[in-house]
C-alpha positions in Angstrom: 128.5 98.8 101.7 132.1 98.3 103.0 133.0 96.0 100.0 131.7 98.6 97.6 133.7 101.4 99.4 136.8 99.4 99.3 136.6 98.6 95.6 136.0 102.2 94.7 138.9 103.4 96.8 141.2 100.7 95.6 140.3 101.8 91.9 141.2 105.2 92.7 137.7 106.5 93.3 136.4 108.7 96.0 133.9 107.6 98.5 131.5 109.8 100.8 130.1 108.2 103.7 127.2 109.5 105.8 126.8 107.8 109.3 124.8 108.4 112.5 127.0 109.2 115.6 125.8 106.2 117.5 127.3 104.0 114.6 130.6 105.7 114.7 130.7 105.3 118.5 130.1 101.4 117.9 133.2 101.6 115.7 131.1 100.9 112.4 132.4 103.7 110.6 134.6 102.8 107.3 138.1 104.5 108.4 139.5 105.0 104.8 136.8 107.1 103.1 137.6 110.1 101.1 135.0 112.0 103.4 132.6 111.3 106.1 129.7 113.1 107.6 128.6 112.2 111.0 125.0 113.0 111.5 122.8 112.6 114.6 120.1 110.1 113.3 119.1 107.8 110.5 116.7 110.4 109.2 119.4 112.9 109.1 121.6 110.4 107.4 119.0 109.7 104.4 118.3 113.4 104.3 121.8 114.2 103.5 122.5 111.3 101.1 119.7 112.5 99.2 121.1 116.1 99.1 124.8 114.8 98.2 123.8 112.0 95.8 123.5 112.4 91.9 121.8 109.3 91.7 120.7 106.1 93.8 121.5 102.5 93.4 120.3 99.6 95.6 122.0 96.5 95.8 120.8 93.1 97.4 120.4 93.9 101.1 117.8 93.9 104.0 115.4 96.3 105.7 118.0 99.2 105.8 118.3 98.8 102.0 114.6 98.7 101.4 114.1 101.6 103.8 116.6 103.7 101.8 115.1 102.7 98.5 111.6 103.3 99.2 112.3 106.5 100.8 114.2 107.7 97.8 111.4 106.5 95.6 108.6 108.3 97.7 110.6 111.4 97.8 111.1 111.3 93.9 107.4 110.6 93.6 106.7 113.7 95.6 109.0 115.6 93.3 111.5 116.4 96.2 114.1 115.2 94.0 114.4 114.1 90.2 117.5 111.9 90.6 117.5 108.3 89.0 116.7 105.4 91.2 118.4 101.9 90.2 118.0 98.3 91.5 120.6 96.0 90.6 118.7 92.9 90.5 121.7 90.4 91.0 120.7 86.7 90.4 117.0 87.8 90.4 117.2 88.9 94.2 114.4 91.4 93.9 112.1 89.5 91.6 109.4 89.3 94.4 109.8 93.0 95.2 109.4 93.8 91.5 106.4 91.7 91.1 104.8 93.4 94.3 105.5 96.8 92.6 103.8 95.6 89.5 100.8 94.2 91.5 100.4 97.7 93.0 100.2 99.4 89.7 97.5 96.7 88.6 95.6 97.3 91.9 95.7 101.2 91.5 98.1 101.7 94.3 101.2 103.1 92.4 100.9 105.3 88.9 102.5 103.4 86.2 104.9 106.5 85.7 106.0 106.3 89.3 106.6 102.6 89.0 108.8 103.4 85.9 111.1 105.5 88.2 112.5 102.4 89.5 114.9 101.5 87.0 116.0 97.8 87.1 118.7 95.6 85.5 120.8 92.5 86.5 123.8 94.1 84.6 125.4 96.9 86.2 126.6 98.7 82.9 123.1 98.4 81.5 121.7 99.8 84.8 123.9 102.7 84.5 122.9 103.4 81.1 119.2 103.3 82.1 120.0 105.8 84.8 121.9 108.1 82.4 119.0 108.5 80.1 116.5 108.8 83.0 114.1 111.8 82.9 111.7 112.0 86.1 108.0 111.6 85.2 105.8 114.6 85.7 102.9 112.8 87.2 101.0 114.0 90.4 101.4 111.5 93.4 97.7 111.8 94.0 96.9 110.5 90.5 93.4 108.8 90.7 92.1 106.2 88.2 93.0 102.7 87.1 
């Protein structure tokens, strides 16, 4: 996240951060952001990020990335928001995860329209194009059938 923030700032862009107080106290906070919101918990962090964001893009990462990705997908599935969600699949990093998602559709655990909410590309510009034309599906979370 720091490298992305540094690049955006160096290019004249604005970066808004949302960080739990406990991480600020451990000196993990980025000192040069345009604005920074300090919240009490990780849940508060994710809720505020969803509120502030126009869209979401996940880059290769670990458990925190997956947590935030799937929470934004779940909230989209429940129509708590209708914002685009992108996955930048650098060098096939997320291929296994995407296969899992496809298997969940085949097995009837994820509605195909909800699977289509996860916009994926290996090229950043192409991913942004997909996100720009995104329209949230009108499908009930509790769809039944195969």
